[in-house]
FINU-307386 format. One record per residue (C-alpha): residue in one letter; z, y, x. Coordinates in steps of 0.05 Angstrom, whole numbers, plus 32768, in hexadecimal, padded with zeros to 4 digits. Layout:
<pts>
aZYX
...
</pts>
This chain:
<pts>
m80117DEF8061
t803D7DFC809C
r80547E408082
p803E7E758050
v80047EA38061
r80237EE68074
w7FFA7F1B8051
g7FF17F638064
f7FD97F8F802B
i7FA97FCA8035
g7FB07FF27FF5
t7FE87FF77FC3
g7FC380017F81
k7FC67FDA7F3F
i7F9F7F9D7F57
a7FC97F997F97
q80087F9B7F6D
t7FEE7F647F3F
f7FDB7F387F7B
a80207F447F9A
r80427F2E7F5A
d80197EEE7F58
l80267EDF7FA1
a80707EDD7F92
l80637EA07F66
i80487E727F9C
d805F7E547FDF
e801B7E5D8001
g80207EA8800E
e804E7EE58012
v80457F2F801C
v80657F43805E
a80457F87806B
v80237FC08046
g7FF77FF9805F
s7FE58039803B
r7FC9807D804E
r800C809A8039
r80508080804D
e806C80918008
t803E80617FE4
a804A802B8018
d80958034800D
t808E80317FC1
f80667FF17FC6
g80977FD47FF9
d80D37FE47FCE
e80B47FC37F91
f809E7F847FB4
n80D37F7E7FE9
v80A37F898023
a80C77F9E8062
r808C7FB4808E
r806E7FF48074
y8037801B8097
d8018805F808C
s7FD6804980AC
y7FA9800E80A4
e7FA2800880EF
a7FEC7FFA80F5
l7FE97FC780BE
v7FB17F9E80DD
s7FD37FA38121
d80127F808108
p80167F3D812C
d803E7F1F80F3
v80057F2980C2
d7FDB7EE980BA
a7FA87F058089
v7F957F48806C
y7F897F578022
v7F5C7F948016
g7F6C7FB37FD2
t7F517FF97FDC
p7F18801A7FB3
h7ED27FFE7FBD
p7EB980337FEF
m7EF18020801F
h7EE77FD5801E
f7EB47FD38056
e7EDD7FFF8085
n7F207FDE8075
a7F067F97807A
s7EE17FA780BB
l7F227FC480D8
a7F477F8480C8
l7F107F5880E5
h7F0D7F808125
h7F587F73812C
g7F4E7F288124
k7F697F2280DD
p7F4C7EF680A6
v7F3C7F218069
l7F3D7F1C801E
v7F137F568003
e7F197F6D7FBB
k7EDC7F6B7F8F
a7EAC7F8B7F8C
f7EA67F737FD4
t7E867FB37FEE
m7E5C7FED7FD4
n7E197FCC7FE1
g7DF67F907FFE
a7DEB7FAF8043
e7E367FBA804C
a7E447F748033
s7E137F558064
e7E2F7F7C809F
l7E767F69808C
v7E647F1F8087
d7E407F2180CA
l7E7E7F4080EA
a7EAC7F0A80CE
r7E7E7ED380E6
q7E757EF2812A
r7EC07EF58133
g7ECC7EB08116
l7EFC7ECA80E0
f7F077EB68099
m7EF27EE78063
m7EEB7EE28017
e7EDD7F0E7FDC
a7F1A7F117FAE
m7EF57EF87F70
w7F357ED97F55
t7F137EC17F15
r7EF07E897F3A
f7F327E677F4B
l7F527E697F06
p7F5E7E247EE6
h7F2F7E307EAC
v7EF67E447EDA
v7F037E087F07
a7F017DDC7EC9
l7EC07DFD7EB3
r7E9F7DEF7EF6
d7EB67DA77EF1
l7E957DA07EAD
v7E557DBF7EC5
n7E537D937F03
s7E627D557ED9
g7E227D607EB1
v7E467D637E6E
l7E237DA47E5C
g7DDF7D897E72
e7DAF7DBB7E92
l7DC97E027E8F
v7DA07E2F7E62
m7DC77E6F7E57
v7E057E937E72
e7E227ECD7E4B
a7E5C7EF97E60
d7E757F3F7E52
h7EAB7F6C7E6E
g7EBA7FAD7E4C
q7EF97FD87E54
w7F09801C7E37
f7F1F80537E67
a7F30809B7E57
e7EFD80CD7E72
d7F2180E37EB1
p7EF180FA7EE8
n7F2580E87F1D
f7F2E80A17F04
r7F10806E7F34
l7EDE80527F02
f7EC080967EF6
s7EC980B97F39
p7E8B80B47F66
e7EB780BF7FA3
l7EE080827F92
g7EA380567F85
g7EA780607F3A
s7E7D802C7F16
a7E827FFF7EDA
m7E577FCC7EFF
l7E827FCA7F3E
d7EC47FC77F18
l7EB37FA17ED8
g7E6C7F867EDE
v7E7E7F617F1D
y7EA37F2D7EF2
p7E697F177EC5
v7E367F1D7EFF
s7E627EF27F2C
f7E6E7EC17EF3
a7E237EB87EE8
s7E187EB27F33
m7E4D7E7B7F38
l7E277E527F04
l7DDE7E647F0F
g7DD87E837F54
t7DAF7EC07F66
p7D7E7ED77F30
s7D347ED67F3F
r7D257F0D7F0D
m7D4C7F3F7EE4
a7D487F767EB0
a7D7F7FA97EA6
m7D927FE77E7F
v7DC880137E9F
d7DE380537E81
p7E1280857EA3
a7E5980977E95
f7E6A80E17E8C
t7E6F80EC7ED8
g7E2A80CE7EE5
v7E42808B7F02
d7E2C804D7EDE
g7E5480437E9F
q7E32800C7E78
a7E017FD57E8B
s7DDC7F9E7E68
m7DBA7F697E93
i7D8C7F2E7E8A
f7D847F027EC7
g7D517ECA7ECE
y7D557E8F7EFD
d7D237E5F7F1B
s7D447E277EF3
g7D2E7E487EB3
a7D747E5D7EA0
q7D867EA47E8D
a7DC57ECE7E8E
l7DD67F067E5D
l7E0D7F337E79
t7E2B7F757E65
c7E617FA67E7C
t7E7B7FEA7E66
s7EB3801A7E78
a7EAF803B7E33
a7ECB80057E05
r7EF57FC67E02
s7EC37F8E7DF7
a7ECF7F457DE3
t7ED17F307E2D
r7EBC7EEA7E1C
a7E8A7EBC7E3F
c7E5F7E817E2A
v7E3C7E4E7E55
t7E067E287E2F
g7DE47DE87E45
t7DB27DB97E26
e7DEA7D887E11
a7E267DB57E04
r7E437DFA7E0E
v7E857E187E25
e7EA17E547DFF
i7ED57E797E29
d7F087EA47E05
a7F1A7EEC7E17
d7F267F007E4D
f7EF67ECF7E6E
y7F057EEA7EB4
a7F517EE17EAD
p7F7C7EA47E9A
t7F637E8C7E57
s7F4A7E4F7E30
f7F067E347E1C
r7EE37E037DEE
l7EAF7DCE7E00
i7E7F7DC97DC5
s7E4D7D917DC4
r7E067D987DAA
s7E1D7D737D6B
g7E567DA37D60
d7E927D7A7D7A
v7EC77DA97D97
t7EF67D987DD0
p7F2A7DCF7DDF
y7F427DDC7E26
t7F827E037E31
f7FA57E177E72
d7FEC7E2D7E81
v7FE47E687EB0
a80107EA57EB6
p800F7EDE7EC1
r7FCC7EF37EDF
g7FB57EBA7F0C
l7FA47EE07F4C
r7FD07EAF7F72
y7F997E7A7F70
q7F6D7EA27F9F
a7FA87EA77FCF
i7FB07E5B7FCC
e7F667E547FDE
v7F6C7E848019
a7FA97E5D8032
r7F827E1B802C
c7F477E368052
l7F727E538089
e7F9A7E12808F
e7F5A7DE98095
g7F377E1A80C3
i7F007E2A8090
l7EE17E6E809A
e7EC97E798053
s7ED97E5C800F
p7EA67E2D7FF1
v7EBB7E487FAD
m7EAC7E917FBF
p7E7A7E8D7FF9
l7E6B7ECB8021
d7E207EC78018
e7E2B7EC77FCD
s7E567F057FD2
v7E1C7F277FF6
s7DEB7F0F7FC2
i7E167F297F89
m7E197F6E7FAA
h7DCD7F6F7FAF
t7DC77F5A7F66
m7DF77F8F7F4D
r7DD67FC57F76
e7D927FB27F59
v7DAF7FB97F14
m7DD07FFB7F24
a7D8E80167F3E
t7D7680187EF6
l7DAB804B7EE3
e7D9080807EB4
p7DA080CA7EC3
a7DDE80E77EA2
p7DCF810A7E60
t7DD681557E5D
r7E13816B7E35
</pts>
């Protein structure tokens, strides 16, 4: 790398703060500018992370000539607009997951990036964590044999606040978009796009989807069993089972953790990884590599797959049952 990627942040929320902290741990990137709808929040973020350029509009942020790439960390309904703005200003973009609100938005966004010849990637940071890289290596080596089953769950408890983003329809509230995206993307990484599915989705108290159970089937014969909920803290573990062996991933499977390779005969090989604190820096390293090499999309998180994942999640969400009468 000739120099670090100079990042401009759109959004100052919790995930943006976590990403900024992780960027400070690497040489491949640094936050040089932040944009918010209010100058006060931009200043607060700038003070905490020593960011000199602070803007009270996203337009000003993407117009900054010293910004090499834009990170979009706003709520889901704003991803399409914010990412489009950055692309129209010639900036490569890293877009938080869920990528957009639906498959149509995702397709249009990908078309725009390709038309303008600009890099773009969904910020599914889990894919770049050392334990997930090691898992893919094991799968590709054939140690597990043919994949038969993928299981993953992601449940978190949140207080019933109608203004909280997971419950607010205006903010794209959705257990699937915030939590379910992790197990759905995990299954997609290993098995691809499902050819058939069955789902049961129940609402949270505001009517948005609050809990989902999914069974996906694939042309290979493999299946995936996935769950998410915003009403309880679940085990957040994952298991990948093949004909020869399985991998059991500890909680939280989507964050830095460990796993065990267990052979069909019961032999156990533990895998541990030294990662702190959250591991979002690995996606920044991947963006820097792609930009350095002139690659317009990451082979680890391809754009067409991000579109496919959005279509899959929307198909699941379409089975949402009406909210019960209280």
